[in-house]
N, C-alpha and C positions, 0 to 999 in steps of 0.2 A: 591347795598345794599340789595335789596329784595332777592337776592340769599342766604343771610345768615339768613333770618328770617324763622322760622318754619311756616308751613301752619296753618292758623287759629289762630295763636298766636296774642294776643293784647298786645303790649308793649308800654312803654313810648317813647317819642321822645327824641332826643339828642339836646343839646345846639348847637349853630352854631359852636362853637369851637370843640366839640366832633364829630359833623357831618364831619368836615374837617379831623379830625384824622381818622375816619372810611373810608372816601373816599380814603385817601392815603393807608390805610391798604388793602382795597379791590382791589384797582388799582394794588398794588404790587402782590397780590395773582393771579390776572388775567393775568397780564403782564408776570409773571414768570411761569404761568401755574402750580401753586402749587396744590398738591393733597389735602392738609390739611390746614385749616384756624385755626391758633393757636393764643394764647394770644400775642405771639411775633410779629405777624403782626400788632396788635394794638399798641404795644410799638414802632414799626417802625413808625407808623402814628403819634405817640406822638412827634417824633423828628422833625416834621414839624409844630407843634403847637407853635406859638410865645411865649405865656405865659409859657407853660411848659418848652420850651427851655431856656428862660430867667432865670427862677427859678432854673432849673437843673444846669445850668452853674454858677449861682450866689452861689450855694452850693458846687462848686468845680468840677462838672462833665463836660465832653466834649460830646456835642451832636454828633459831627462827629464820635467819637470813639464808642459811643453807637449805632449809626446807622450802622456803619461798623460791629460791633460785632453781631448785630441782623441779618443783611443781611447774614453774614457767617453762622450763626446758621440755618437760614431758608433754605439756599441753601442746607445744609446738611440734614435737618430733615423734611422739608415740603413736600418732594416728588414731583413727576411730575404727573400731572393729565392727564388722557385720555379724560376726559370731560372738559368743560369750567368752571364749577362751582366747587369750593373747598368745601370739607366737613368740617364742624365744628368739632374740637376735643372736647372731653368731658370737658377738661380744659377751652376751649373758651366758651362753653355753660355755664359752671359754673360761669365764670367771668361775662358774660353778665347778668345772673340772679342775681348774688350778687350785681352788680353795680346798677341794677334797684331797688333792695331791699334797697340799701344804699340811693338812691334818695328818695324813698317813705318814709322811716323811718325819713329822715331829712326834710320831708315836702316840697320837691322840686318838681317842675312840669316837669323838664327835667333831663336827665342823663348828668352829667358833667364829665370832665377829672378827677377831684378829686374822684368821685364815682368809676370810672374805676380803678384808682390807689389803692384805698382802697380795692376793691374787689381782685385785683391782688395780693396784699400783703397777702391775706388770703389763697392763694394757697399753698399747702404743698410742692410741688416740681415743680418749674418753672424756667427754665433757664433764661427767660426774667427778673425775679426779681434779679437773680444773676448778670446779665449784668447791670441792673440799679444800684445795690448796690456796685459792685466791684470797682467803682471809688471813694468810700468813701462818697457818698452822703447820708445824713440822709433822708431816704424815708418818714418817718413819718412827719418830719418837712416840707419836700417838699409838701406832700399831704395837710398838714394843711395850708400852705401858699396859695396853689391853691384854697382850699376851702374858705379861708378868702377873697381872691380877688374876687371869684365868688359871694359870698354872698354880698360883698360890692357893686358889680355891680348891683345885683338884687335889693338890698335895694335902691340904687341910682335911678334905673328905677322906683320903686314904688313912691319915693319922687317926681320925675319929673312928673309922672302921676297925683299925687295930685296937684302939682302946676298948671299943664295945665288945670285941671278941676276947678281951683280956689277954691278948697276945698268946693265944693257945699254941700258935705255931712259931715259936721263937726261932727254931732252926731255919725257917724261911725268911726271917727278917733281913739278912744281908741281901738276898735276892730282891725283896720288895724295895729296900732302900735304893739299890742300884737302879731298878726299873723306875722309881719315882724321880730320881735326880739326874739321870743320864738320858739325854735326848738322842735317839738314834740319828745317824747321818747316812746320806746316800753313798 
């Protein structure tokens, strides 16, 4: 993972789910000795994420077909590296920056799958988006469902923390509720 970070950059962390996606993406690039690390590598990683896969298939898509299409694309376009580390394409850099921006604007502490998907959909020309959409899956609806599930999990975690502390700080409860349910806007 460190191979993909710029020197001296301070970035947000990934959720456990997004970390798993990135591990699959980086593993593929290293294993196949790809010259370029592209957004499609991360889409490949998404096909191993349980939540993404469940929602994508619930909306009519096939994870196996998506994975195969992405693999074929990468074999043709990612090149073969002479060095071990792949170079980030400008599209990949842009997607990672936009995903972090999405997370910050939504007041989240970590970058999630839905943030990556939202950033990906903003790219003007990306074969990966084509492969995601060609199966008739409504990507906006998919992104919304992933975001809702993630937010529900986060809110559930906050509720559990309150219960575990036996609500010692009842005075701060209105602030916590406000922070939990209101998404900051730009």
